[in-house]
N, C-alpha and C positions, 0 to 999 in steps of 0.2 A: 407619541402619546404616552401618558403615565400608565404604569402597570395597574391593572384593576384587581382589587381585593375580592376574591371569589365570594365569600360570605356576604360582604357588603353589597356587591353587585347583584347577587340573587335577591337579597332583601329589597334593594332599590327597585328592581324590575317587578317584583311582586306588588309593591306599592303603586307602581306605574300603571299596571294593567287594570282594566275595568273590574269593578267588584264582582260582577256576575261571572267573570272568567277565572277568578282566583281559586275557587273550589274545584274547577274542572281542568286546571292546567298544572302539570307537574314539570317544574324547571329542573334541568340536569346539566351537568358539565361533561363534555365528551371530547377529550383532546385528540382522539383518534379519527374523528369524522373530518371529511374534507370540507363540508359546508361550514360557513361562519355561524349560521343558525339554521336549525332544521326542525321541522314539525312532522310528526306522524300524520298520515292521511286520516282524518277523523272518521271513525266507524261508529254508527248510531248506537251499537250495543255497549260501547265503552263509556264508563263513567268519567274517566279522566283522560286527557290527551297530553302526551309528552312533547316538550319543546326542549331541545338540547343545543348547547352553545359550545363552540370551540373557543375557549377563553384566550388562547394565544393570538388568534386572529381577531377576536372580538375587541380586544383592547387597542387594536390599531385604528379603530373608528373613533370619531369624536363622540362626546356624550349625546349630542343631538341626533347624530346618525344612528347610534345604538338605540336610543329611545324610539325613533320612528321605525327602524327595522324590526324591533321587538314588537311594538304595537301592531305593525302590519302583519306579522306572523300570527299573533294571537287573534287578530280580526279574521284572518284567512281561515284559521281553525274553526272559528265560530260560524263563519258563513258557509263553509264547504260541507253542507249537510245533505247527504244523498237521499234522505227520506223527507226532504222538504216537499210538500204536496205540489204537484203540477200535472199538466195534461200528459206529459211523457211518462210519468210514473203510472198514471191510470191506464195509459195505452200498453205499457209493459205488463201490468197486472192482467189486463184483458187478454193480451197475447199468450201469457203463460196459462191462464185459465182455459182459453180456447184450445191450446195445445193439449192439455190434459183431456179435455172432452173428446177431441178428435182422435187422440191416441186410444182412448177407451172404446171408441167406435171403429177403430181399425182403419181410419181414413189417412193414408200416408200423405196425400196431397194437402189435406187440411192441416196436418201436423206441421208440414214444411212451411205453409203459409203463416200459421200462427207463430211458429218459431222465428220467421223472418220479421214479423211485426214486433215481437218482443225484443229481438236483437237490435232493430233500428231504434226503438224507443230507448233501450238500454244505452246505446251509443250516444244518443242525444243527452241523456241524463249525465253520462260520464263527461261529455264535453262541457256541460254546464257547470261542473264542479272542478274542472281542471283547465279550462280555456282562459283566454284573456278577460272575459267578462268577470269571473270571480276574482282575478288578480286586481283588476281596476277597482272593483267594489271593495276589496280589502284595503287597497291604498287609500281610497276616499274615506273609509271608516276610520282608518288609523289617523288620518289628518283631523277628523272630527274629534276623536278621543284626545288627541294631543292638544287641541284647543281648550279642553277642560283641564289640562295639566300645565297651562301657562304659556303655550305657544300660540302665535297667531297663525292664520291659515297659510299665508305665503311662507313664513318661516318654517312651518312644519313640512310643507310640500317640498321646499328647497332642501331641507335636511334629508328627506326620503329620497329625492333624486340623487343627492351626493352618496347616500348609502348604496343605492342600486348600482351606481357607477363604480363604487369602490370595491364591492364584493367580488366581481369576477377575477381581478388580479390576485386577490387574497386566496381564491380557490383554484388558482392555476389556469384560469381561462383568459383569453386575450381580448375577446369581444363580447358585447352584450347580445343576448338572445333577442329574437323578434319580439317576444312578449315583454321583455325588459325595455326595449326601445319604445313600444307602445305605451307602457306604463309611464315612462319618463315624459313622453309628449303630453299625456293626460295631466300629469302633475304640473307641467310648465304652464298650462292654462291657469291653474290655481295660484301660481306665483305671479302671474301677470306678465310673464316673459313671452307668452305666445297667445295668439287669438284663435289658433286653429285647433279645434278639438279633434279627437280621434274619430275618423269616419266609422259609421255603423258597420260597414262591410268588413272592416278589420276585426270586428268582434264576433263574427259568426264562425 
C-alpha cells in the first residue's frame, strides 16, 4: 500500500464522517498504540470523543477498508451512549433510590436487595453498550453512511469484512474474536454471500 500523508488523511477522514459527528470527534495520530484505530469509550459528560489512529498500520489497509473501519468506529462512538433511556436505566435508578431510603431507615436487608437490583440493571446497561448488539448496530450504520459517500451496500459491507479480517494480524493477533466472527457473518448477508443471519441467541 502507498504511504499515507498524515495531514491529507486526517482531512479526508473528517470529510468522510457524518456532519453531526465532526464537532464531537477529535482525530489524533498515535504511533505507540497497538490498535490500528481506537476510540475512547464515550462518556455522556464529554463534549468531544477522541479517535486515534496508528498511521503505520493504518496505511497497510486499502482506502475502502480504511473508510469503512473509520466510519464504523465513529458510528460506534455515536451509538454507545450509556444514558440512552431504557427500562434498565429506570430500574438502576429505582434500585439506587431504594437503597438510599433503606439505608436511612437502617434496613440492611432492604439495602442489599436494592443494591442487587441496581447492580443487575447496571450490568445489563453495560452489556448493551459493549456487547455484540452495539457492534452490529455500528457496522450497519457505517454501511448506511458509506452509501451516502458513493459506496453501494454490498461494496461497503465487503470492505468492512476485509477490514475486520485484516486488523488482527496488524495488531499481533492470530484469530478473530467471537464478536468479530459474528459481525462478519452479519455483513455477509448484506453482500449477498450468505442467507443466514446471526441468530438472536448470539446477541444476548
